[in-house]
C-alpha positions as CSV (number, residue, x, y, z in Angstrom):
1,M,0.0,0.0,0.0
2,K,2.8,2.3,0.9
3,S,4.5,1.8,-2.5
4,V,1.3,2.4,-4.4
5,L,0.8,5.6,-2.5
6,N,4.3,6.7,-3.3
7,Q,3.8,6.1,-7.0
8,K,0.6,8.1,-7.0
9,L,2.4,11.0,-5.2
10,S,5.1,10.8,-7.9
11,W,2.6,11.1,-10.7
12,V,0.9,14.0,-8.9
13,R,4.2,15.8,-8.7
14,I,4.9,15.2,-12.4
15,C,1.5,16.6,-13.3
16,V,1.9,19.6,-11.1
17,G,5.3,20.3,-12.7
18,L,3.8,20.1,-16.1
19,V,1.1,22.5,-15.2
20,V,3.6,25.0,-13.7
21,T,5.8,24.7,-16.8
22,C,2.8,25.4,-19.1
23,L,1.9,28.4,-17.0
24,N,5.4,29.7,-17.2
25,V,5.6,29.3,-20.9
26,T,2.3,31.2,-21.3
27,A,3.4,34.0,-19.1
28,C,6.8,34.3,-21.0
29,S,5.0,34.5,-24.3
30,A,5.0,38.3,-23.9
31,I,8.7,38.5,-23.2
32,R,10.9,39.8,-26.1
33,F,14.3,38.4,-26.5
34,H,17.4,40.7,-26.7
35,G,18.2,41.7,-30.3
36,L,14.7,41.3,-31.7
37,T,12.6,44.3,-32.7
38,P,9.0,44.1,-31.3
39,E,6.2,44.5,-33.7
40,P,3.7,47.2,-32.9
41,T,0.4,46.0,-31.5
42,R,-2.5,46.5,-33.9
43,R,-6.1,45.5,-34.2
44,V,-7.7,43.3,-36.8
45,G,-8.3,45.2,-40.0
46,E,-5.9,48.1,-39.3
47,T,-3.1,49.0,-41.7
48,P,0.4,48.0,-40.4
49,L,2.3,50.8,-38.9
50,L,5.5,51.8,-40.7
51,T,8.7,52.5,-38.7
52,P,10.4,55.7,-40.1
53,T,14.0,55.3,-41.2
54,V,16.4,58.3,-40.5
55,A,19.3,58.6,-42.8
56,S,22.7,58.6,-41.0
57,A,23.7,61.8,-42.9
58,L,20.8,63.7,-41.4
59,L,22.1,62.8,-37.9
60,T,25.4,64.5,-38.6
61,P,25.3,68.2,-37.8
62,M,26.1,70.6,-40.7
63,P,28.8,73.2,-40.1
64,S,27.4,76.7,-39.9
65,A,28.3,79.2,-42.6
66,T,30.9,81.9,-41.6
67,P,29.2,85.3,-42.1
68,L,31.0,87.8,-44.4
69,P,32.6,90.8,-42.8
70,T,30.5,94.0,-43.0
71,P,32.4,96.8,-44.7
72,D,33.1,99.9,-42.7
73,P,31.0,102.7,-44.2
74,A,33.6,105.2,-42.9
75,L,36.3,103.8,-45.2
76,P,36.4,104.7,-48.9
77,A,35.3,102.1,-51.4
78,P,38.1,100.4,-53.3
79,T,38.7,101.9,-56.8
80,P,38.9,99.4,-59.6
81,T,42.0,99.5,-61.8
82,F,41.5,99.3,-65.5
83,G,44.6,98.3,-67.4
84,L,48.2,98.2,-66.2
85,P,51.0,100.8,-66.7
86,R,53.1,100.3,-69.7
87,P,56.7,99.2,-69.0
88,E,59.3,101.8,-69.8
89,P,61.0,100.7,-73.0
90,T,64.6,99.5,-72.8
91,C,66.5,101.5,-75.4
92,E,70.1,101.7,-76.4
93,S,69.7,105.4,-76.5
94,T,67.1,107.8,-75.1
95,P,66.0,111.3,-76.2
96,Q,67.8,114.2,-74.6
97,W,66.9,117.6,-73.3
98,G,63.4,118.9,-73.9
99,L,62.3,115.9,-76.1
100,G,63.6,113.6,-73.4
101,D,61.6,115.3,-70.7
102,V,58.4,114.7,-72.8
103,W,59.4,111.2,-73.7
104,R,59.9,110.2,-70.1
105,N,56.2,110.9,-69.5
106,Q,54.6,107.4,-69.2
107,A,51.8,108.4,-71.6
108,V,54.4,109.3,-74.2
109,G,57.4,107.0,-74.0
110,G,55.4,103.9,-73.2
111,R,53.6,104.3,-76.5
112,L,56.3,105.8,-78.8
113,G,58.8,103.2,-77.8
114,C,62.5,103.7,-78.6
115,P,64.1,106.2,-80.9
116,V,64.9,105.1,-84.5
117,S,66.8,108.2,-85.4
118,E,68.9,110.9,-83.8
119,Q,67.5,114.3,-82.9
120,A,67.6,116.7,-85.8
121,A,67.1,120.4,-86.3
122,V,64.1,121.3,-88.3
123,H,63.3,124.6,-90.0
124,G,59.7,124.4,-91.0
125,E,56.5,126.3,-91.5
126,E,53.4,126.3,-89.5
127,V,49.9,127.2,-90.7
128,H,46.8,127.3,-88.5
129,F,43.4,126.5,-89.9
130,E,39.8,126.7,-88.6
131,H,39.9,123.0,-87.5
132,G,43.6,122.1,-87.2
133,L,47.1,123.0,-88.4
134,M,49.9,122.0,-90.7
135,L,53.6,121.5,-89.8
136,S,56.1,121.2,-92.7
137,R,59.2,119.1,-92.2
138,P,61.5,120.0,-95.2
139,E,64.4,117.8,-94.2
140,A,62.2,114.7,-94.5
141,G,60.0,116.0,-97.3
142,L,56.8,115.7,-95.2
143,I,53.9,117.8,-94.1
144,Y,52.1,116.8,-90.9
145,V,48.4,117.6,-90.8
146,L,46.9,117.7,-87.3
147,L,43.1,117.8,-87.2
148,D,41.1,119.1,-84.2
149,G,39.3,116.4,-82.2
150,Q,42.6,114.5,-81.8
151,Q,41.1,111.1,-81.0
152,A,38.4,111.3,-83.7
153,L,40.4,112.3,-86.8
154,G,44.0,112.3,-85.6
155,W,46.8,113.3,-87.8
156,G,48.5,112.3,-91.1
157,A,51.8,112.7,-92.9
158,Y,51.8,113.8,-96.5
159,V,54.5,114.0,-99.1
160,D,55.7,117.6,-99.7
161,T,55.7,118.1,-103.5
162,F,56.0,121.9,-103.4
163,Q,58.3,123.6,-105.9
164,T,59.3,127.3,-105.9
165,T,57.7,127.6,-109.4
166,D,54.3,126.5,-108.1
167,T,51.5,129.0,-107.9
168,D,50.6,130.4,-104.5
169,S,46.8,130.5,-104.9
170,V,43.8,129.7,-107.0
171,P,41.4,132.6,-107.8
172,D,38.4,130.2,-107.8
173,L,38.8,129.5,-104.0
174,V,37.5,132.6,-102.4
175,P,37.3,132.7,-98.5
176,P,34.4,134.1,-96.6
177,G,34.4,137.8,-95.7
178,A,35.9,139.4,-92.6
179,R,34.5,138.4,-89.3
180,E,34.1,141.0,-86.6
181,G,36.7,140.6,-83.8
182,Q,38.2,137.4,-85.2
183,L,41.2,136.4,-87.3
184,P,40.5,136.6,-91.1
185,L,39.9,133.4,-93.1
186,L,42.4,133.1,-95.9
187,Q,43.6,130.8,-98.7
188,P,46.9,129.3,-97.5
189,T,50.0,129.8,-99.6
190,G,53.4,128.1,-100.0
191,R,53.9,124.3,-99.6
192,C,51.1,123.9,-97.1
193,G,48.8,125.8,-99.4
194,K,49.6,123.5,-102.4
195,L,48.7,120.4,-100.3
196,W,45.5,122.1,-99.1
197,R,44.4,123.1,-102.7
198,E,45.1,119.7,-104.2
199,N,43.3,117.7,-101.5
200,G,39.6,118.3,-101.2
201,W,39.2,116.1,-98.1
202,L,41.7,118.2,-96.2
203,R,40.0,121.5,-97.4
204,E,36.7,120.1,-96.0
205,H,38.1,119.1,-92.6
206,L,40.6,121.8,-92.0
207,G,38.6,124.7,-93.3
208,W,40.3,128.0,-94.2
209,A,43.6,129.2,-93.0
210,L,43.7,131.8,-90.2
211,G,45.6,135.1,-90.6
212,V,48.3,135.7,-88.0
213,H,46.7,139.0,-87.0
214,P,43.5,140.9,-87.7
215,D,45.0,142.8,-90.6
216,S,46.3,139.8,-92.4
217,R,45.5,139.7,-96.1
218,T,47.6,137.0,-97.7
219,E,50.5,135.8,-95.4
220,V,49.5,133.0,-93.0
221,I,52.8,131.1,-92.8
222,V,54.6,131.1,-89.4
223,P,58.2,129.9,-89.8
224,F,59.7,128.0,-86.9
225,A,63.1,126.5,-85.9
226,G,62.8,123.4,-83.7
227,V,63.9,119.8,-83.2
228,V,62.4,116.5,-84.4
229,Q,63.0,112.9,-83.6
230,D,61.4,109.7,-84.9
231,F,60.4,106.7,-82.8
232,A,59.2,103.2,-83.3
233,G,55.7,104.3,-82.6
234,G,55.6,107.9,-83.8
235,A,57.5,111.2,-83.6
236,L,58.2,114.2,-81.4
237,L,58.4,117.6,-82.9
238,W,59.3,120.8,-81.0
239,N,58.5,124.0,-82.8
240,G,60.2,126.3,-80.3
241,N,57.1,126.7,-78.1
242,V,55.4,123.4,-77.7
243,C,56.2,119.7,-78.3
244,F,53.9,117.8,-80.6
245,V,53.5,114.1,-79.8
246,L,52.4,112.1,-82.9
247,R,51.5,108.5,-82.2
248,T,51.0,105.8,-84.9
249,D,49.2,103.1,-82.8
250,D,45.9,105.0,-83.0
251,M,47.0,108.1,-85.0
252,S,46.3,110.4,-82.1
253,W,48.3,113.5,-81.2
254,D,48.9,115.7,-78.2
255,M,50.8,118.9,-77.2
256,Y,53.2,119.3,-74.2
């Protein structure tokens, strides 16, 4: 009897153990193991919830922009520089005396370049017109014509074909009458007059010659004794009073 009772108690303990084990398994069904992501609880018929994904780049803070310095209104605004200064030409020889003083001006020497001849004395003639002037250069057989509005029309060099046997005037070219308080308008004579009469374009742009004083009737020629020198980019001509700068890069001219 005692052994039978012990066997029954053993079966009871086994059954009780099984019941306890089942209860533990049921209670642990809600436990989530480490490393597993729990699913969100939802009801029947509901749309599954989506878990948002955040890009790793968005989690990295962006560097803040460095603000630009604010200019001081009390300081002057910077002035832009257009173009660079021309380098001074390196020449075997340079102009001397008065021509040298003009040539060493950056706006002159930088464009004329180096001398291509020696300085030479020139005994020429100067005639002033309504819109320009002529300068004869007998030693080179040239006549320089300088038109007003230096940048617009510039200057030109013409061959001097004058002969002492040439006529000094043409009766058909009659200048306007006298102008009150102004220099008289005349027909030019001499070598400059011949070039003026034979070139209609020059007559149109230069106009009539100006008398040297209010009582002038025919003579408009002003002789001068000066110095001239040729350069790679033009010429310098001093007439005893001013120095004419003749440039060949844009055919402009100036006086110094």
